C-alpha positions, 0 to 999 in steps of 0.5 A: 888790167887794161894797158895804159895808153898815153896818159895825161900828166895830171892823172898819171898816178891815179889808179886806173882801177879806181877810175874804172870803178867810178865809171862802172858805178854810174858816176858822171865825169863831174862826180868822178872829178869831185871824188878825185879832188877829194882823194888827191887834194894836192893835185891839180888838173883833175877837171871833168874835161881831164877825166873825160879825156882820160877815160876815152884814152884808156877805153873806160866806159860805163857799165855795159848791158852784159855787165848790168845783166850779170849784176842784176842776176847776182842781185836776184840770187840775193833778194829774189825774183819779185823785185821789180825795176824800182826796188831793184834799182834801189837795191843796186843803188844801196850797193853803190851802183847808179843805174837808170830804171829803164836799163834795170827793167831791160836787164830784168827782162833779159835775165828773168823774163818769166818773173818780169811778165809775172810782175807786169800781170800782177793787178794788186791795187797798192794805192792808199784810198785814204787822204794822208798828209805829212809835212816833213821828215820827222812829222809822223812815224808809223809803227806796226807788227807783222805776225805772218810767221808767228806760228814759228816764233818770228814777229817783225816790227817796222817803223816808217817815216810818213813824209819820206816813206823811209823805213827808219828802223825794224826789229825781229823778235820771237814774240811781240813784246813791249820792251823789245819793240821799244829797244829795237825799233823806237829807241833806235830810230830816235837815237839815229834820227831825232824825235818825231812829232807824232807816233802812229800805231794801232791799238795793240798793247805791245806799243804802250811803252813806246807811247808812254816814252814818246809822250814823256820826250815830247813834254818839252820838245816839238810843236804843242799843237800836234798830239804826241801819238795817235792810235787807230785801227790797223786798217787806217794805218795804211802808210805802214800797212802797205809795206807788209805785202812787199815784205811778205812776198819777198821774205816771210812767205818763202820762209813760211813755205819751207817751215810748213813743209817741215812741220807737215812732214814731221821733220820738226815737231812744233809741239816740242818746246825745244823744237819751237825754240830752235825753229824760232832761233834760226828763223828770226836770224834768217828773216832779219837778213831778208828784211835788212835787204828789203829795207836797203832796197826800199829806202833807195827806190823811187816812189811814184809821185814822191821820190826816193825815201833816203833823199826825201828824208834829207831834203825836208828834215825838221825832226826835233833834235834830241841828245842821246843821253835824254832818251831813256835806256831800256831799264829807265823806260821800264822804271818810268812806266812801272812807277806810274802803275803800269805792268810789263812782261820783261821777257817773251819766250817761244818754246824753251831753250834747255841751255838758257841757264848755261851761257857757256853751253849757249856760246858753245852751241853758237860756235858749233852752228857757225862752224858747221853751217853757211852764214845766215846771209847765204841761207836766206839767199838759198831760200829765195833761190827756191832750194831751202836745204841750208835752212832745213839743215841748220834747224835740224843741226840746232835741234841736234846740238841743243839736245846733245849739250843739254844731256851734259848736265 
């Protein structure tokens, strides 16, 4: 640890490492002063001027270019090289580091120049050609599903606020299913935020339960002048559709390339129900890691002409408040839907788990997989690093142990 020089009495007991961490995280002297006052409420003399002098005395500086490059290099191993300055800035911010976009861009150029040039030369037009307006956070929520990995039992569903652009919930499931979408995405978003005035989706049947409950909850809440939901062709739901190219390039396609190679080489047999289950079981959890990292980055990156989604969601928030007890549980939602003549498929399977009737063996398999393999977080990191061996190994391990345990009964 750096040796202290003559310290100011007011900060003599303040841990040097704490102040250094604040500096490296990008906090200003005023912000560090506020943080210290909150942590040491009984102590006087923690002004921004005192902090500035303390930092100068102890040679504490903000993050150097070399330190930033190391941080960005580590981030690239976690999210891949397709994150440009905006998403990378958002990802670093979600981890507690506030760095300007120009500095991040410079670090990206130094650490991975070929990837930097590749992004600059990408001429994909991402602008929305259809006029769109949302008045505030809570006005419109857009939901859509992605089936780029459906061949391997992975379906992603995302919900995004129309005003702020913030991704408010996402879910990963083997096959798109009304009940799973309601539970993992819609209900979660409403519990954590409130009730949106309007839900916007395409014409897929997988959203029917969400729309029925949205209509039910809007009965006595929100402005009556706004329809509780709108269904339109997916090509017109561009607020959410624009997210998918970002997700595909950073999450779905790297996973898909590995799975296609395994299928083509005969390493996995997608005609086998047990193989299909194992591939889906592992791939869903790996994809969840990747999309979670993407969502963290997206919500803290700056959208040109708008701002940072997370900040916008707080600055102009007029979402309808709702008590969590008033939001139907999964069973209550199903009962309401079916009491009105609707029919729902309770479970959607991809392949067949031969251990499904033996919860003790399912638990045993999970424990064996956890002990013998890296974490799913490390497996995704290995995928976007261009290797994928961890991913292939855990799928084959899952197939092997499932086959072994199923022979015990």
